[in-house]
C-alpha positions as CSV (number, residue, x, y, z in Angstrom):
1,M,51.0,-23.3,-21.1
2,R,47.9,-21.4,-22.1
3,S,48.0,-17.7,-22.7
4,R,46.6,-15.2,-20.3
5,V,44.2,-14.0,-22.9
6,L,42.7,-17.5,-23.2
7,R,42.5,-17.8,-19.4
8,L,40.7,-14.4,-19.3
9,A,38.2,-15.5,-21.9
10,Y,37.3,-18.5,-19.8
11,A,37.2,-16.5,-16.6
12,I,34.7,-14.0,-17.8
13,P,31.6,-16.3,-18.3
14,P,31.2,-17.5,-14.7
15,V,31.6,-14.0,-13.3
16,L,29.2,-12.5,-15.8
17,A,26.7,-15.3,-15.1
18,F,26.7,-14.6,-11.4
19,V,26.3,-10.9,-12.0
20,L,23.4,-11.4,-14.5
21,A,21.7,-14.0,-12.1
22,F,22.0,-11.6,-9.2
23,V,20.6,-8.6,-11.2
24,G,17.8,-10.8,-12.6
25,L,16.8,-12.0,-9.2
26,A,17.0,-8.6,-7.7
27,V,14.8,-7.1,-10.4
28,T,12.3,-10.0,-10.2
29,D,12.1,-9.8,-6.4
30,E,11.6,-6.0,-6.3
31,S,9.0,-6.1,-9.1
32,G,7.1,-9.2,-7.9
33,V,7.8,-12.6,-6.4
34,V,10.6,-15.0,-7.2
35,G,9.5,-18.5,-8.3
36,S,5.8,-17.9,-9.1
37,T,4.3,-20.1,-11.7
38,S,2.0,-17.5,-13.2
39,S,0.6,-14.1,-12.7
40,V,-2.9,-12.7,-13.0
41,T,-3.4,-9.0,-13.7
42,V,-6.8,-7.7,-12.4
43,S,-8.7,-4.6,-13.5
44,L,-12.2,-3.2,-12.6
45,D,-14.8,-4.5,-15.1
46,G,-18.2,-3.2,-14.3
47,A,-20.0,-3.5,-11.0
48,A,-17.5,-5.3,-8.7
49,Q,-18.2,-7.0,-5.4
50,S,-16.6,-6.0,-2.1
51,N,-12.9,-6.6,-1.3
52,R,-13.9,-9.0,1.4
53,V,-15.8,-11.2,-1.1
54,I,-12.8,-11.1,-3.4
55,A,-10.3,-12.1,-0.6
56,G,-12.6,-15.0,0.4
57,A,-12.7,-16.2,-3.2
58,I,-8.9,-16.1,-3.5
59,A,-8.5,-18.0,-0.2
60,R,-11.0,-20.6,-1.4
61,V,-9.0,-21.2,-4.6
62,A,-5.8,-21.5,-2.7
63,R,-7.2,-24.1,-0.3
64,E,-8.8,-26.2,-3.0
65,H,-5.7,-26.4,-5.1
66,H,-3.1,-26.3,-2.3
67,A,-1.7,-23.1,-3.9
68,T,-0.4,-19.7,-2.7
69,V,-1.6,-16.4,-4.1
70,V,0.4,-13.3,-3.4
71,R,-0.4,-9.6,-3.9
72,M,2.5,-7.2,-3.4
73,V,1.6,-3.6,-2.3
74,A,4.1,-0.8,-2.0
75,D,4.2,0.8,1.5
76,R,2.6,4.3,1.4
77,A,5.1,5.8,3.9
78,D,8.2,4.3,2.3
79,P,7.4,2.9,-1.2
80,I,11.1,2.4,-2.1
81,G,12.1,0.5,1.0
82,R,9.0,-1.3,2.3
83,R,6.1,-3.2,0.9
84,T,3.3,-5.5,2.1
85,A,2.8,-9.1,0.8
86,L,-0.8,-10.2,1.1
87,V,-0.7,-14.0,0.9
88,T,-3.1,-16.9,1.3
89,D,-2.6,-19.3,4.2
90,A,-3.6,-22.7,2.8
91,P,-2.0,-25.4,5.1
92,G,1.3,-26.8,4.0
93,T,1.9,-24.1,1.4
94,I,4.7,-21.5,1.0
95,G,2.2,-18.8,1.9
96,E,1.6,-20.4,5.3
97,Q,5.4,-20.5,5.8
98,W,5.8,-16.8,4.9
99,L,3.1,-15.8,7.4
100,R,5.0,-17.7,10.0
101,D,8.6,-16.9,9.2
102,G,8.4,-13.8,6.9
103,Y,9.2,-13.3,3.3
104,P,12.8,-13.9,2.2
105,D,13.7,-10.6,0.5
106,F,16.5,-11.0,-2.0
107,S,17.2,-7.3,-2.3
108,R,18.7,-5.7,0.8
109,T,17.0,-2.4,-0.2
110,M,13.5,-3.9,0.2
111,S,11.7,-5.1,3.4
112,S,8.5,-7.0,3.0
113,R,5.8,-7.3,5.6
114,V,3.6,-10.4,5.3
115,R,-0.1,-10.1,6.0
116,P,-3.1,-12.4,5.3
117,M,-5.1,-11.9,2.2
118,S,-8.0,-10.7,4.3
119,D,-6.2,-7.4,4.5
120,L,-7.2,-6.8,0.9
121,D,-10.0,-4.6,2.2
122,R,-7.4,-1.9,2.8
123,V,-6.0,-1.7,-0.7
124,D,-7.1,-1.4,-4.3
125,P,-7.8,-4.9,-5.4
126,A,-6.9,-4.1,-9.0
127,G,-3.3,-5.1,-9.7
128,T,-1.1,-8.1,-10.3
129,Y,-1.4,-11.3,-8.2
130,E,1.4,-14.0,-8.3
131,L,0.3,-17.6,-8.1
132,F,2.3,-20.6,-6.9
133,G,0.1,-23.4,-8.3
134,D,-0.9,-25.5,-11.2
135,E,-2.9,-24.7,-14.4
136,A,-6.2,-25.7,-12.7
137,A,-5.5,-23.2,-9.9
138,R,-4.8,-20.5,-12.4
139,R,-8.1,-21.1,-14.3
140,D,-10.1,-21.1,-11.1
141,L,-8.4,-17.9,-9.9
142,V,-9.4,-16.2,-13.1
143,R,-13.0,-17.4,-12.8
144,A,-13.1,-16.2,-9.2
145,F,-12.1,-12.7,-10.2
146,A,-14.5,-12.7,-13.1
147,S,-17.4,-13.7,-10.8
148,A,-16.5,-10.8,-8.5
149,G,-16.8,-8.3,-11.4
150,Y,-13.2,-7.9,-12.3
151,G,-11.5,-8.5,-15.6
152,A,-8.4,-10.8,-15.3
153,R,-5.5,-11.2,-17.8
154,T,-3.2,-14.2,-17.0
155,E,0.2,-15.2,-18.1
156,S,2.3,-18.2,-17.3
157,T,5.9,-17.7,-16.0
158,P,8.4,-19.8,-17.9
159,L,10.9,-21.9,-16.0
160,L,13.8,-19.5,-16.7
161,G,11.6,-16.5,-15.7
162,R,11.0,-18.1,-12.3
163,L,14.8,-18.0,-11.8
164,G,15.0,-14.3,-12.8
165,I,16.7,-15.1,-16.1
166,G,15.7,-12.5,-18.6
167,A,14.6,-9.9,-16.0
168,T,17.2,-7.3,-16.9
169,V,17.2,-3.6,-18.0
170,D,17.8,-1.9,-21.3
171,G,21.4,-2.4,-22.4
172,V,22.2,-5.7,-20.6
173,P,21.6,-7.9,-23.7
174,G,24.0,-5.7,-25.6
175,L,26.5,-5.9,-22.8
176,V,26.3,-9.7,-22.9
177,G,26.7,-9.7,-26.7
178,V,29.7,-7.5,-26.6
179,L,31.4,-9.4,-23.8
180,V,30.8,-12.7,-25.6
181,L,32.2,-11.2,-28.7
182,G,35.3,-10.1,-26.8
183,A,35.7,-13.6,-25.2
184,T,35.4,-15.4,-28.6
185,T,37.8,-12.9,-30.1
186,A,40.2,-13.7,-27.4
187,C,40.0,-17.4,-28.1
188,L,40.7,-16.7,-31.8
189,V,43.6,-14.5,-30.9
190,A,45.1,-17.2,-28.6
191,T,44.7,-20.0,-31.2
192,V,44.6,-18.8,-34.8
193,G,46.7,-15.8,-34.0
194,S,49.2,-17.9,-32.0
195,P,49.4,-21.3,-33.6
196,R,52.9,-22.3,-32.2
197,R,51.4,-24.2,-29.2
198,C,49.4,-26.4,-31.5
199,A,52.4,-26.9,-33.9
200,V,54.6,-28.1,-31.1
201,R,52.1,-30.7,-30.1
202,R,51.7,-31.8,-33.7
203,L,55.5,-32.3,-33.8
204,H,55.2,-34.6,-30.8
205,G,52.7,-36.7,-32.8
206,H,49.5,-35.6,-31.2
207,S,46.4,-35.9,-33.3
208,T,44.0,-33.0,-33.9
209,A,41.4,-34.6,-31.6
210,R,43.9,-35.0,-28.8
211,I,45.1,-31.4,-29.2
212,L,41.5,-30.2,-29.2
213,R,40.9,-32.2,-26.0
214,Q,44.0,-30.7,-24.4
215,E,43.1,-27.1,-25.4
216,L,39.6,-27.4,-24.0
217,G,41.1,-28.2,-20.7
218,A,41.0,-24.4,-20.4
219,L,37.5,-25.1,-19.0
220,R,39.4,-25.7,-15.8
221,T,39.9,-21.9,-15.6
222,S,36.1,-21.5,-15.4
223,A,35.8,-24.2,-12.9
224,T,38.6,-22.6,-10.7
225,V,36.8,-19.3,-10.9
226,A,33.6,-20.9,-9.9
227,L,35.1,-22.9,-7.0
228,V,37.0,-19.9,-5.7
229,G,34.2,-17.4,-6.2
230,A,31.4,-19.6,-4.8
231,P,32.5,-19.3,-1.1
232,L,33.2,-15.6,-1.5
233,A,29.8,-15.0,-3.2
234,G,28.1,-17.1,-0.6
235,V,29.5,-15.1,2.2
236,G,28.6,-11.9,0.5
237,I,25.0,-13.1,-0.1
238,W,24.7,-14.2,3.5
239,I,25.8,-10.9,4.8
240,M,23.6,-9.0,2.4
241,N,20.3,-10.9,2.7
242,G,20.8,-13.9,4.9
243,A,21.2,-16.2,1.8
244,A,17.6,-15.6,0.7
245,Q,16.6,-17.3,-2.5
246,W,20.0,-19.0,-2.7
247,P,18.7,-22.1,-4.6
248,A,17.3,-19.9,-7.4
249,L,20.6,-17.9,-7.5
250,V,22.7,-21.1,-7.8
251,A,20.4,-22.5,-10.5
252,A,20.3,-19.2,-12.5
253,T,24.1,-18.9,-12.3
254,A,24.6,-22.4,-13.6
255,V,22.2,-22.0,-16.5
256,L,23.6,-18.6,-17.5
257,G,27.2,-19.9,-17.1
258,A,26.5,-22.8,-19.4
259,A,24.9,-20.5,-22.0
260,L,27.7,-18.0,-21.9
261,L,30.4,-20.6,-22.1
262,T,29.0,-22.3,-25.1
263,P,30.0,-19.7,-27.7
264,V,33.4,-19.3,-26.0
265,V,34.0,-23.1,-26.3
266,L,32.8,-23.1,-29.9
267,A,35.1,-20.2,-30.8
268,H,38.1,-21.9,-29.0
269,A,37.5,-25.2,-30.8
270,T,37.2,-23.5,-34.1
271,G,40.4,-21.6,-33.5
272,V,42.2,-24.8,-32.6
273,L,41.0,-26.6,-35.7
274,L,42.1,-23.7,-37.9
275,A,45.5,-23.5,-36.1
276,C,46.1,-27.2,-36.7
277,R,45.5,-26.6,-40.4
278,R,48.2,-24.0,-40.7
279,P,51.5,-25.0,-42.3
280,L,53.8,-26.5,-39.7
281,V,56.8,-24.4,-40.5
282,D,54.8,-21.1,-40.4
283,A,53.2,-22.2,-37.2
284,L,56.5,-23.0,-35.5
285,R,57.8,-19.5,-36.4
286,G,54.8,-18.0,-34.6
287,A,52.5,-16.5,-37.2
288,R,51.0,-13.2,-36.3
289,P,47.3,-12.8,-35.6
290,P,45.2,-12.1,-38.7
291,G,44.3,-8.5,-39.2
292,G,40.6,-9.3,-39.1
293,V,41.0,-10.7,-35.6
294,V,42.7,-7.5,-34.4
295,G,40.1,-5.3,-36.1
296,L,37.3,-7.3,-34.5
297,A,38.8,-6.8,-31.0
298,H,39.0,-3.0,-31.6
299,A,35.5,-2.9,-33.0
300,A,34.1,-4.7,-30.0
301,R,35.8,-2.2,-27.7
302,L,34.3,0.7,-29.6
303,V,30.8,-0.8,-29.3
304,A,31.3,-1.3,-25.6
305,T,32.2,2.4,-25.3
306,L,29.0,3.4,-27.1
307,L,27.0,1.1,-24.9
308,L,28.6,2.8,-21.8
309,V,27.3,6.2,-23.1
310,S,23.8,4.8,-23.5
311,A,23.9,3.3,-20.0
312,V,25.0,6.6,-18.4
313,S,22.2,8.4,-20.2
314,G,19.7,5.8,-19.1
315,L,20.9,6.1,-15.5
316,V,20.5,9.9,-15.5
317,G,17.1,9.7,-17.1
318,A,15.9,7.1,-14.6
319,E,17.1,9.2,-11.6
320,V,15.3,12.2,-13.0
321,V,12.1,10.3,-13.4
322,A,12.4,8.8,-9.9
323,R,12.9,12.3,-8.3
324,T,10.5,14.5,-10.3
325,S,8.1,12.8,-12.7
326,G,5.1,11.5,-10.9
327,T,6.8,9.8,-7.9
328,E,8.1,11.8,-4.9
329,R,6.1,14.8,-6.1
330,D,2.9,12.9,-6.2
331,L,3.6,11.4,-2.8
332,R,4.1,14.8,-1.3
333,A,1.0,16.2,-2.9
334,A,-1.2,13.2,-1.8
335,G,-0.2,13.5,1.8
336,T,-2.2,11.3,4.1
337,A,-5.4,11.5,2.1
338,V,-7.5,8.4,1.5
339,Q,-10.4,7.4,-0.8
340,L,-13.3,5.1,-0.2
341,W,-14.1,2.1,-2.4
342,I,-17.9,2.0,-2.8
343,T,-18.3,-1.6,-4.0
344,P,-20.8,-3.4,-1.8
345,D,-22.4,-6.7,-2.8
346,P,-24.9,-6.4,-4.2
347,R,-24.5,-2.9,-5.4
348,P,-27.9,-1.2,-5.8
349,I,-26.8,1.4,-8.4
350,E,-30.4,1.8,-9.6
351,S,-31.6,3.0,-6.3
352,Q,-31.8,6.7,-5.9
353,A,-32.0,6.3,-2.1
354,Y,-28.7,4.5,-2.1
355,W,-26.9,7.4,-3.9
356,D,-28.7,10.0,-1.8
357,R,-27.5,8.3,1.4
358,L,-23.9,8.2,0.2
359,G,-24.3,11.9,-0.9
360,R,-25.5,12.9,2.5
361,F,-22.6,11.1,4.1
362,A,-20.1,12.8,1.8
363,G,-21.7,16.2,2.4
364,G,-21.5,15.8,6.1
365,A,-17.9,14.8,5.9
366,L,-17.2,17.9,3.8
367,Q,-19.0,20.2,6.2
368,D,-17.0,18.8,9.1
369,H,-13.8,19.3,7.2
370,D,-13.0,15.5,7.5
371,A,-13.1,15.3,3.7
372,L,-12.1,17.5,0.7
373,L,-13.5,18.0,-2.8
374,S,-11.3,17.5,-5.9
375,A,-13.6,16.7,-8.8
376,V,-12.4,16.8,-12.4
377,K,-15.0,17.4,-15.1
378,E,-15.0,18.6,-18.6
379,V,-17.2,21.7,-18.8
380,S,-18.4,23.7,-21.7
381,T,-16.6,27.0,-22.5
382,G,-19.9,28.6,-23.4
383,S,-18.7,29.1,-27.0
384,G,-19.9,26.5,-29.4
385,N,-19.3,22.8,-28.6
386,A,-15.8,23.4,-27.1
387,G,-15.0,21.9,-23.7
388,V,-12.3,22.6,-21.2
389,P,-11.1,20.6,-18.1
390,A,-12.2,22.0,-14.8
391,L,-11.3,21.1,-11.2
392,F,-14.0,21.7,-8.6
393,V,-12.4,22.2,-5.1
394,D,-13.4,23.4,-1.7
395,A,-11.7,25.3,1.2
396,E,-10.1,22.1,2.6
397,Y,-8.4,21.4,-0.8
398,L,-6.9,24.9,-0.9
399,R,-5.7,24.6,2.7
400,L,-3.7,21.5,1.8
401,Q,-2.5,22.5,-1.7
402,D,-0.6,25.7,-2.4
403,V,-2.5,27.3,-5.3
404,R,-1.5,30.8,-6.4
405,A,-3.2,33.5,-8.4
406,A,-1.5,35.3,-11.3
407,D,-0.3,38.0,-8.9
408,G,1.4,35.5,-6.7
409,T,-1.1,35.6,-3.8
410,R,-2.3,32.3,-2.4
411,I,-5.9,31.4,-3.3
412,R,-8.3,30.8,-0.4
413,A,-12.0,30.0,-0.4
414,G,-14.2,33.0,0.2
415,S,-17.9,33.2,0.9
416,R,-19.0,32.8,-2.7
417,P,-17.9,30.6,-5.7
418,T,-14.9,31.8,-7.7
419,V,-13.8,30.7,-11.1
420,W,-10.1,30.9,-11.8
421,I,-9.0,30.9,-15.4
422,P,-5.4,30.1,-16.5
423,E,-3.4,33.3,-16.9
424,H,-2.8,33.0,-20.6
425,S,-6.1,31.4,-21.5
426,W,-8.2,32.5,-24.4
427,L,-11.5,31.6,-22.6
428,D,-14.3,34.1,-22.4
429,P,-15.0,34.5,-18.7
430,D,-18.6,35.6,-19.0
431,A,-19.5,32.7,-21.4
432,L,-17.7,30.2,-19.1
433,V,-19.5,31.4,-16.0
434,R,-22.9,31.3,-17.8
435,S,-22.2,27.7,-18.8
436,L,-21.2,26.7,-15.3
437,T,-24.3,28.3,-13.7
438,D,-26.6,26.8,-16.3
439,W,-25.4,23.2,-15.9
440,D,-22.6,22.3,-13.4
441,L,-23.9,24.6,-10.6
442,R,-27.6,24.2,-11.4
443,D,-28.3,22.8,-8.0
444,A,-26.7,25.7,-6.1
445,P,-28.8,28.4,-4.4
446,D,-29.8,31.3,-6.7
447,A,-27.9,33.8,-4.7
448,A,-24.7,31.8,-5.1
449,R,-25.2,31.4,-8.8
450,R,-25.7,35.1,-9.3
451,D,-22.6,36.1,-7.3
452,I,-19.7,34.2,-9.0
453,T,-16.4,36.1,-9.3
454,V,-13.6,35.4,-11.8
455,G,-9.8,35.6,-11.4
456,R,-6.6,34.7,-13.2
457,L,-4.8,31.5,-12.1
458,G,-1.0,31.6,-11.8
459,T,-0.2,27.9,-10.7
460,P,0.5,26.0,-14.0
461,E,-0.5,22.5,-12.7
462,L,-3.2,21.4,-10.3
463,W,-3.1,18.2,-8.2
464,T,-6.3,16.1,-8.7
465,Y,-6.0,13.4,-6.0
466,P,-6.4,10.7,-8.7
467,D,-8.1,7.4,-8.0
468,G,-5.7,5.4,-10.2
469,G,-8.2,5.4,-13.1
470,S,-8.4,7.6,-16.1
471,V,-7.8,10.9,-14.3
472,R,-4.2,12.3,-14.5
473,G,-2.5,13.3,-11.3
474,W,-1.6,16.8,-12.5
475,L,-3.8,19.0,-14.8
476,D,-2.3,21.9,-16.8
477,D,-4.3,24.7,-18.4
478,A,-7.4,23.7,-16.4
479,V,-10.1,25.9,-15.0
480,L,-10.2,26.0,-11.1
481,V,-13.7,26.3,-9.6
482,V,-13.7,27.1,-5.9
483,V,-16.9,26.1,-4.1
484,P,-16.8,27.1,-0.5
485,T,-19.7,24.9,0.7
486,P,-20.1,21.8,-1.6
487,A,-22.8,20.3,0.5
488,T,-25.2,23.2,-0.4
489,M,-23.9,23.7,-4.0
490,F,-24.4,20.2,-5.3
491,S,-27.1,17.6,-5.0
492,A,-26.7,14.5,-2.8
493,D,-26.8,12.4,-5.9
494,Q,-23.8,14.3,-7.3
495,L,-21.8,14.1,-4.1
496,G,-22.6,10.4,-3.8
497,S,-21.3,9.8,-7.3
498,W,-18.1,11.8,-6.5
499,L,-17.6,9.8,-3.4
500,S,-17.7,6.6,-5.4
501,T,-15.1,7.8,-7.9
502,G,-12.7,9.2,-5.3
503,D,-13.4,12.9,-6.1
504,V,-14.4,13.3,-2.4
505,A,-11.3,12.2,-0.5
506,F,-10.8,12.1,3.3
507,R,-7.9,13.9,4.9
508,D,-6.6,10.7,6.6
509,R,-7.6,7.1,7.4
510,A,-8.6,7.9,11.0
511,R,-11.1,10.6,10.0
512,A,-12.5,8.3,7.3
513,E,-13.0,5.4,9.7
514,R,-14.5,7.7,12.3
515,A,-17.0,9.2,9.8
516,I,-17.9,5.8,8.4
517,H,-18.7,4.5,11.9
518,A,-20.7,7.6,12.9
519,A,-22.8,7.5,9.7
520,G,-23.4,3.8,9.8
521,V,-22.4,3.2,6.2
522,G,-19.8,0.5,6.8
523,S,-21.7,-2.0,4.8
524,E,-21.4,0.2,1.7
525,I,-17.7,0.8,2.1
526,S,-15.5,-2.1,1.0
527,A,-12.0,-0.5,1.4
528,V,-10.2,2.7,2.5
529,V,-7.3,3.2,0.1
530,D,-4.4,5.6,0.3
531,V,-4.4,8.2,-2.6
532,G,-0.7,7.7,-2.8
533,Q,-0.8,4.0,-3.4
534,A,-0.5,4.3,-7.2
535,A,2.2,6.9,-6.8
536,A,4.0,4.6,-4.3
537,E,4.0,1.8,-6.8
538,T,5.4,4.1,-9.5
539,A,8.1,5.4,-7.1
540,R,9.2,1.8,-6.2
541,G,9.5,0.9,-9.9
542,A,11.4,4.1,-10.8
543,R,13.9,3.5,-8.0
544,R,14.3,-0.1,-9.1
545,T,15.2,1.2,-12.6
546,V,17.8,3.5,-11.1
547,V,19.5,0.6,-9.3
548,A,19.5,-1.6,-12.4
549,Q,20.8,1.2,-14.6
550,A,23.6,1.9,-12.2
551,A,24.6,-1.8,-12.4
552,A,24.5,-1.5,-16.2
553,V,26.9,1.5,-16.1
554,V,29.4,-0.3,-13.9
555,S,29.2,-3.4,-16.1
556,A,29.6,-1.4,-19.3
557,A,32.7,0.3,-17.9
558,V,34.3,-3.0,-16.9
559,V,33.5,-4.5,-20.3
560,A,34.9,-1.6,-22.1
561,V,38.2,-1.8,-20.2
562,V,38.5,-5.6,-20.6
563,L,37.9,-5.4,-24.3
564,A,40.5,-2.6,-24.5
565,A,43.0,-4.9,-22.9
566,L,42.1,-7.7,-25.3
567,A,42.4,-5.4,-28.3
568,T,45.7,-4.1,-27.2
569,S,47.0,-7.6,-26.6
570,A,46.0,-8.7,-30.0
571,H,47.6,-5.6,-31.5
572,R,50.9,-6.2,-29.7
573,R,51.0,-9.8,-31.0
574,R,50.6,-8.7,-34.5
575,H,52.7,-5.5,-34.5
576,G,55.1,-6.1,-31.6
577,R,58.2,-6.4,-33.8
578,A,57.4,-3.2,-35.6
579,R,56.9,-1.5,-32.2
580,F,60.3,-2.7,-31.0
581,A,62.0,-1.5,-34.2
582,K,60.6,2.0,-33.7
583,T,61.8,2.0,-30.1
584,V,65.3,1.0,-31.2
585,A,65.2,3.7,-33.9
586,G,64.5,6.3,-31.2
587,V,60.9,7.0,-32.2
588,H,58.9,8.9,-29.5
589,P,56.6,6.5,-27.6
590,V,53.5,8.5,-28.7
591,R,54.4,8.1,-32.3
592,A,55.4,4.5,-31.9
593,D,51.9,3.7,-30.5
594,G,50.1,6.2,-32.7
595,D,47.7,3.6,-34.1
596,L,46.6,2.5,-30.6
597,L,46.3,6.0,-29.3
598,T,44.3,6.9,-32.4
599,V,41.8,4.2,-31.4
600,E,41.5,6.0,-28.0
601,V,40.8,9.3,-29.7
602,V,38.3,7.7,-32.0
603,S,36.5,6.1,-29.0
604,V,36.2,9.5,-27.3
605,V,35.0,11.2,-30.4
606,L,32.4,8.5,-31.0
607,A,31.2,8.8,-27.4
608,A,30.9,12.6,-27.8
609,L,28.9,12.1,-31.0
610,A,26.6,9.6,-29.4
611,A,26.1,11.8,-26.4
612,G,25.4,14.7,-28.7
613,V,22.7,12.8,-30.6
614,A,21.1,11.8,-27.3
615,W,21.3,15.4,-26.1
616,S,19.6,16.7,-29.2
617,R,16.9,14.1,-29.0
618,L,16.1,14.9,-25.4
619,R,16.7,18.6,-25.5
620,L,15.0,19.6,-28.7
621,G,12.5,16.8,-29.2
622,D,10.7,16.0,-32.4
623,A,9.4,19.5,-32.9
624,G,12.9,21.0,-32.7
625,Q,11.9,23.3,-29.7
626,I,13.2,23.3,-26.2
627,S,10.7,22.2,-23.6
628,V,10.9,24.0,-20.2
629,L,8.6,21.7,-18.4
630,D,10.0,18.2,-19.2
631,P,12.5,17.2,-16.5
632,L,14.3,14.9,-18.9
633,T,14.9,17.9,-21.2
634,Q,16.5,19.8,-18.4
635,A,18.8,16.9,-17.5
636,A,19.9,16.4,-21.1
637,S,23.1,18.5,-20.7
638,P,24.3,16.9,-17.5
639,S,23.6,13.5,-19.0
640,A,25.7,14.2,-22.1
641,L,28.5,15.6,-20.0
642,L,28.6,12.6,-17.6
643,A,28.5,10.1,-20.6
644,V,31.5,11.8,-22.2
645,T,33.3,11.9,-18.9
646,A,32.8,8.1,-18.4
647,A,34.1,7.5,-21.9
648,V,37.2,9.6,-21.2
649,V,37.8,7.7,-17.9
650,V,37.7,4.4,-19.8
651,S,40.0,5.9,-22.5
652,I,42.5,6.9,-19.8
653,L,42.5,3.4,-18.3
654,S,43.0,2.0,-21.8
655,T,45.9,4.4,-22.5
656,S,47.6,3.2,-19.3
657,I,47.2,-0.4,-20.6
658,V,48.8,0.7,-23.9
659,L,51.8,2.2,-22.1
660,G,52.2,-0.8,-19.8
661,T,52.1,-3.3,-22.6
662,A,54.6,-1.1,-24.6
663,R,57.3,-1.6,-22.0
664,E,56.6,-5.3,-21.7
665,T,56.6,-5.7,-25.5
666,D,60.0,-3.9,-25.9
667,R,61.4,-6.0,-23.1
668,S,60.3,-9.3,-24.5
669,R,61.4,-8.4,-28.1
670,G,64.7,-7.3,-26.7
671,D,65.3,-10.6,-25.0
672,E,64.5,-12.4,-28.3
673,A,67.0,-10.2,-30.1
674,R,69.7,-11.3,-27.7
């Protein structure tokens, strides 16, 4: 009969393999597409052609190579729960099937809407495209993007990556290593530490090879777990997502199961061979596990506890980022605003008439309050060669964004330009105003240039309506320049340039489409893109990290408890007689198990120290000063407290295991004494 420790060691790999395969597929599916052969990352590179031309080139490559190209775009209204898959529809391809039947989402938290690639004119073409095709299709796709004026960086997806293997989060490789260490330690405890089973077989004349073959029959435990767990897992997957991507899940589980079982089988075989080399008399007496094996089990448990602390800290940090840092906050600030992509084919950028026409269109939209101005420029301070970032805005911007003066009153546009300087800025107001009137406002009427007022700005950060390029979403310590009538303050050339860079944004898609149709500039507008698209992509990625980190926390807690049970079992096998002797002598149970309880205290102390180090790193930073703006800094204390609490909970469970095994050990040793 094999020991329970050995059965547990063989039961862990198939369960862990399924969990890793599930997490890997979920991460891969939420970040891209499962099964793609390669990916192409596209960025703007010079004068690009229109989105319609790009979509046509992509569809042509797909038809020629019988391939499918997919572009995943986060939904603006619900970036965490919905997305749109823009796919090609070459006959007989998976793209055509998805357009007909829908995309099989693996993650229940994500719902994908499938649209043809022709809808690319509604989104930013820059991003990642997933390809289901051969090497020739990948080369032609890169050439198609290059000919359209876009830079393309391509990467092949390895076979294991197509199954989601390797798509994990921070801490998962450590979890796997610790769990494999625990399983291999269990095999050594059950063989070298308990050689009597092999000795009995040697007495019956079994050879070492036959004993090894009989011992490796423990693989039946893994097979039993797989056979029993497969129907249960299948039912659960069917309920969760309709058994989407089930071939990939089965293949990934099989590959990971084989990889995780390999070190366990090797450790088991090594332990059997070492046990067969033990002297027969000592082996029949039941030699105790070596102290190194017991120490290794305790060390693995402590490492798992430290890993749990790290996982809890990662979860808290990911949640803070998802809630406050550039995700939900950006989405709220962006509202329903859209920007226009001015990328016609060909693009007459040398023609002044072209820019004047776009500028008149932008000026008219600003006057009609269909659009707003949010232009970021670096302006001269008027003192030497120093520069300072400035945000030029109009009345519509101030209506949508709550910007406050230093006295707390809300800033609104008046009848004349106003320059708002940060409250604690060192800037010379007079020099700054002279610099603005001499250069940035040089096209404004003379009366407006002579009548510029100055105030102190109280809002620490200003939203810029970024276009996804080099401009940050939030500017701190920036000068705010309020221009009540941009159409009369700036030249048509300047307004046309700002329209092309997204600094002139429309309040919503309906107003933009109506203005484009009324002005007859549809041929110059290639796409109407939500301002919040980039923020939506960030929000979806942050929420995915939260889910993955939560899975890492649960896994780390389970691993820590399992390793605590293995370490306690090994300790009982080595020191069980001494424990029974203390019980007979009337020693208090706490003193009798003082060494095991000391391990629990050490685990909590180590967890507290690790949490303290993480707290100091987040709270104080490299400069040794507390930051009041960084949300991760503000979450440092709750993160440390939760990490220590998780370690204490694991220690309580481990202590219950110690108490339970103490009674069982005393009972079994008492039966032997009789």
